[in-house]
C-alpha positions in Angstrom: 348.4 37.7 -82.6 350.7 39.0 -85.2 353.7 41.2 -84.4 352.3 44.0 -86.5 349.1 43.9 -84.3 351.2 44.1 -81.2 353.1 47.1 -82.6 349.8 48.8 -83.6 348.3 48.4 -80.1 351.6 49.5 -78.5 351.7 52.6 -80.7 348.2 53.6 -79.8 348.7 53.0 -76.1 352.0 54.9 -75.9 350.9 57.8 -78.0 347.7 58.3 -76.1 349.5 58.2 -72.7 352.2 60.5 -74.1 349.7 63.0 -75.4 347.8 62.9 -72.0 351.0 63.7 -70.1 352.2 66.3 -72.5 348.9 68.1 -72.7 348.6 68.2 -69.0 352.1 69.5 -68.5 351.5 72.2 -71.1 348.0 73.3 -70.1 348.0 72.5 -66.3 344.3 71.7 -66.7 342.8 68.3 -66.4 339.8 69.2 -68.5 341.8 70.4 -71.4 344.2 67.4 -71.2 341.2 65.0 -71.0 339.5 66.6 -74.0 342.6 66.5 -76.2 343.4 63.0 -75.2 339.9 61.8 -75.8 339.8 63.4 -79.3 343.1 61.9 -80.2 342.1 58.4 -78.9 338.8 58.5 -80.9 340.8 59.5 -84.0 343.5 56.9 -83.6 341.4 54.0 -82.4 338.9 54.3 -85.3 341.4 54.2 -88.1 341.0 51.3 -90.6 344.2 49.6 -89.4 342.9 49.4 -85.8 339.5 48.2 -86.9 341.2 45.3 -88.7 343.2 44.6 -85.5 340.0 44.5 -83.5 338.4 42.1 -86.0 341.4 39.8 -85.9 341.4 39.8 -82.1 337.7 38.8 -82.2 338.6 35.9 -84.5 336.8 37.2 -87.6 338.5 36.0 -90.8 340.2 38.5 -93.1 338.5 37.5 -96.4 340.4 40.1 -98.4 343.9 38.6 -98.0 345.5 42.0 -98.7 347.2 42.1 -95.3 348.1 38.4 -95.3 351.4 37.4 -93.7 352.9 34.4 -95.6 
């Protein structure tokens, strides 16, 4: 796994957890916090960058070579 993949996964995990905590502290309502967190997670985890990370983790080759680390 490349360092940029680790950073992308860490960014997603930390921001999702941070948003969950912050939204619960602000709203004091689990439902609102869960809804905001789910919407953000869907948004962030379906970005093209994360989709490429998922493909690399599954072992699919990156035929484009655009994001190739030499």
